[in-house]
C-alpha positions in Angstrom: 0.0 0.1 0.0 1.5 3.3 -1.0 1.6 6.1 1.5 1.7 9.7 0.8 4.8 10.5 -0.4 5.3 7.3 -2.6 2.0 8.3 -4.3 3.5 12.1 -4.8 6.6 10.3 -6.1 5.0 7.9 -8.6 2.6 11.1 -9.7 5.2 13.0 -10.4 6.9 10.2 -12.4 4.6 9.6 -14.6 3.9 13.2 -15.4 7.3 14.7 -15.3 8.5 14.9 -18.9 12.1 16.5 -20.0 13.7 18.8 -17.8 16.9 19.8 -16.5 20.2 18.1 -17.2 22.0 19.2 -13.8 21.4 22.0 -11.3 24.5 24.3 -10.8 27.5 23.3 -8.4 26.6 25.2 -5.4 22.7 24.4 -5.8 24.1 20.7 -5.9 25.8 20.9 -3.0 23.2 23.0 -1.1 20.1 20.6 -1.9 22.6 17.7 -0.1 23.0 19.7 3.1 18.8 20.0 3.4 18.0 18.4 6.5 14.2 17.4 6.9 13.6 19.8 9.8 15.1 22.3 7.6 12.4 21.5 4.4 9.9 24.4 3.9 6.5 23.8 3.6 4.8 25.0 0.2 1.6 25.8 -0.2 0.8 26.1 -3.7 -2.4 27.6 -4.8 -3.6 28.7 -8.6 -5.5 31.8 -9.4 -6.1 32.7 -13.0 -3.9 30.6 -15.5 -3.6 27.9 -17.7 -1.4 25.6 -15.1 1.2 25.8 -17.8 3.9 27.0 -15.6 2.8 23.9 -12.7 3.6 21.7 -16.0 6.9 23.2 -16.8 8.1 22.4 -13.1 7.5 19.2 -14.0 10.0 19.5 -16.6 12.7 19.8 -13.7 15.7 17.1 -13.5 18.8 15.7 -11.1 16.7 15.7 -8.7 13.6 14.8 -10.6 10.1 16.5 -9.7 9.3 13.7 -7.3 12.5 14.7 -5.0 12.1 18.3 -5.9 7.9 18.0 -4.0 9.0 15.7 -1.3 12.3 15.5 0.0 13.2 19.4 -1.0 9.8 21.6 -0.7 7.9 19.2 1.0 4.9 20.2 -1.0 2.1 20.5 1.4 -0.7 21.3 -1.0 -1.2 21.6 -5.1 -4.5 20.9 -6.8 -3.4 19.2 -9.9 -0.7 17.0 -7.6 -2.3 16.5 -3.7 -3.3 13.1 -3.3 -6.3 14.5 -1.4 -9.3 16.8 -2.7 -12.6 18.1 -1.9 -13.3 19.2 1.8 -10.2 17.5 3.0 -8.0 20.0 0.7 -9.7 22.8 1.9 -9.1 21.8 5.4 -5.7 21.2 5.2 -5.3 25.1 3.3 -7.4 26.5 6.0 -4.8 24.3 8.7 -1.9 26.2 7.1 -3.4 29.5 6.2 -4.4 30.1 9.7 -1.0 29.5 11.4 -1.8 26.1 13.2 0.7 23.9 10.5 3.9 25.8 11.3 6.1 28.0 9.0 5.4 27.6 5.3 6.0 29.7 2.2 3.1 30.2 -0.2 3.3 29.8 -3.8 1.0 31.2 -6.1 0.4 30.8 -9.7 -2.0 33.1 -11.7 -3.5 36.0 -11.3 -6.4 37.3 -9.1 -9.7 38.5 -10.6 -9.5 41.7 -8.9 -12.7 43.1 -10.2 -14.9 39.9 -10.1 -14.2 37.6 -7.2 -16.2 35.2 -8.2 -14.2 34.5 -11.6 -11.9 32.0 -9.2 -13.0 30.7 -6.1 -11.3 28.1 -4.0 -14.3 25.8 -2.4 -16.2 28.5 -1.3 -14.3 31.2 -0.7 -12.9 33.2 -3.4 -8.9 33.5 -4.3 -8.3 36.7 -2.8 -9.5 35.3 1.0 -6.7 32.6 1.0 -4.0 35.2 -0.2 -5.3 37.9 2.3 -5.7 35.3 5.3 -2.0 33.8 4.3 0.1 37.5 4.8 -0.6 36.9 8.1 1.4 33.7 9.1 3.2 33.0 5.7 6.5 33.0 5.9 6.9 34.9 2.5 5.4 34.4 -1.2 6.9 33.3 -4.1 5.1 34.4 -7.2 5.4 31.9 -10.2 5.3 32.9 -13.9 3.7 36.1 -15.9 0.3 35.9 -14.5 1.1 35.5 -10.9 3.6 38.1 -11.1 1.9 41.0 -13.1 -1.5 40.2 -14.3 0.1 38.2 -17.7 -2.4 37.8 -20.3 -5.5 37.4 -18.1 -4.6 41.2 -16.9 -4.6 42.0 -20.4 -6.4 45.6 -21.1 -9.5 46.1 -21.3 -10.4 42.4 -19.4 -13.3 42.1 -17.3 -11.8 40.3 -14.5 -9.5 43.5 -13.5 -6.5 40.7 -13.1 -3.4 41.8 -11.4 -0.7 40.2 -10.1 0.0 38.6 -6.1 2.7 42.1 -5.6 0.0 44.8 -6.9 -2.7 42.8 -5.0 -0.9 43.0 -1.5 -0.3 46.6 -2.6 -3.5 47.8 -2.7 -4.4 46.3 0.7 -1.1 47.7 2.4 0.2 44.3 3.2 3.9 44.7 3.2 5.0 40.8 2.9 8.3 39.2 1.1 7.0 38.4 -2.8 9.6 37.3 -5.1 8.8 37.8 -8.4 9.2 34.5 -11.0 8.4 36.3 -14.3 8.3 33.8 -17.5 5.2 32.4 -19.5 5.7 29.8 -18.1 8.6 30.1 -16.2 11.8 27.9 -16.6 12.2 25.1 -13.8 15.3 26.2 -12.6 14.1 29.6 -11.9 11.7 28.2 -8.9 13.4 25.5 -8.0 17.1 27.0 -7.2 15.1 30.2 -5.9 12.9 27.9 -3.2 16.6 26.2 -2.1 18.3 29.5 -1.6 15.1 30.6 0.6 15.9 27.0 2.5 19.7 27.5 2.6 21.1 30.7 2.3 17.6 33.4 2.7 16.3 35.8 0.5 17.8 35.8 -2.9 19.5 39.3 -3.9 16.4 41.0 -5.8 16.1 43.5 -9.3 12.6 44.4 -9.7 11.7 42.3 -7.2 12.7 38.8 -9.1 16.2 36.8 -8.3 18.6 38.7 -10.0 20.6 35.7 -10.6 18.1 34.9 -13.4 17.0 38.4 -14.4 20.0 40.3 -14.2 20.9 40.4 -17.9 19.0 41.2 -21.5 18.2 38.4 -23.2 19.7 40.5 -26.4 23.0 41.1 -24.1 23.9 37.0 -24.5 22.1 36.2 -27.4 24.1 34.4 -29.8 22.4 36.3 -32.9 24.2 39.6 -31.3 26.7 39.4 -34.2 24.2 39.3 -36.7 22.2 42.4 -35.2 26.0 44.3 -35.1 26.8 43.5 -38.7 23.3 44.6 -39.5 22.2 40.8 -40.6 17.9 40.6 -40.4 15.6 37.6 -41.1 13.4 39.3 -43.1 10.6 36.0 -42.6 10.1 33.7 -39.8 12.3 30.5 -39.7 14.9 32.5 -41.6 18.9 32.8 -40.1 20.3 36.3 -38.8 18.6 38.5 -36.0 15.2 38.4 -35.7 14.6 42.1 -34.4 13.1 43.4 -37.6 10.6 40.6 -37.0 9.9 41.7 -32.9 12.3 39.8 -31.1 11.7 41.6 -27.5 14.9 40.5 -26.4 16.1 44.2 -26.0 13.8 45.0 -23.7 13.4 41.6 -21.6 15.7 40.6 -18.8 16.1 36.5 -18.4 19.1 34.2 -19.3 17.1 32.5 -21.6 20.0 32.7 -24.2 22.2 31.0 -21.5 19.9 28.5 -19.5 18.0 27.1 -22.3 14.9 25.2 -22.3 13.4 21.7 -22.9 16.6 20.0 -20.9 19.0 22.5 -22.2 18.2 21.1 -25.9 16.8 24.7 -27.1 15.6 28.1 -26.7 12.9 30.4 -28.6 15.8 31.9 -30.5 17.5 28.7 -31.7 14.2 27.6 -33.4 14.5 31.0 -35.0 11.7 32.2 -33.5 11.5 35.8 -31.8 11.3 36.6 -28.1 7.9 37.4 -27.1 9.5 39.1 -23.7 7.4 36.9 -21.7 9.5 37.4 -18.5 9.0 41.3 -18.7 6.8 43.0 -16.5 5.0 44.7 -19.6 4.4 41.0 -21.1 0.6 41.4 -22.6 -0.7 44.2 -20.7 -1.4 46.7 -23.1 -4.2 45.4 -26.8 -1.1 47.1 -29.1 1.8 44.7 -27.6 2.9 43.5 -30.5 4.3 39.7 -30.1 5.4 40.4 -33.8 6.7 43.2 -35.8 6.3 43.2 -39.9 9.5 45.6 -39.9 11.4 47.6 -37.9 9.8 50.8 -39.2 6.8 49.9 -36.8 7.8 51.4 -33.5 7.8 49.2 -30.3 5.6 50.3 -27.4 5.3 48.5 -24.0 
């Protein structure tokens, strides 16, 4: 008979796909040093989202997701992964956010429907209820993905829900709590798991614009392997062509992230490598305006974000 931990391991193994080849040496060493009493509890709640960030997190490897959510982060609740559901799940969440279950970090995926609370309910209570109550007891929060950080696509101009990110949600309520933003649509699993490991072993990582400086310190453009093409004015004119993709709308010059050195899908590829322009998904301005140009026809069309 499977206990809860082994069940989660089995579930994670079945749902995990390609992932990161290896953690950097300092992070790998930190993971080995984590003792059971130092493992942070995580309550993972989802708002307005497509669950893409959760899927991305299950693409991690070395360690694999099953160890990350049991041995290294002790995931106490996640709607897609937890073995319990219904009233038992609600009771578990309430136990943590009411402060009865010890220290924990809150992980949030998805935007908060500020103007339409009923658009996102957990049980019979709106998402906002849990976020406000958790603010009184949590050690801090990690906003995972563009939606949780800045509203993302659900928060695009003209939406009816008034969707906003977690930091803005707390700011409007004069709640001063640590919120670490992990921007991206979807996020790279490294960005999240390495941040959580840093919180456990070292403390709050150095932040820039509310995000870990380790991952969001340089523009994608600055370390792009096609930077030489940009300097030599060798531009692709059509999608799929070689050369700098600036004329096709690449937002690498406006976006801070380490995609160009970290790569995706287990280090196999990333957007520019597949001849697709960067769409700036790690930018706070991602998808906010109606005229946000994911692609532009030519360099004569000015970019406004």
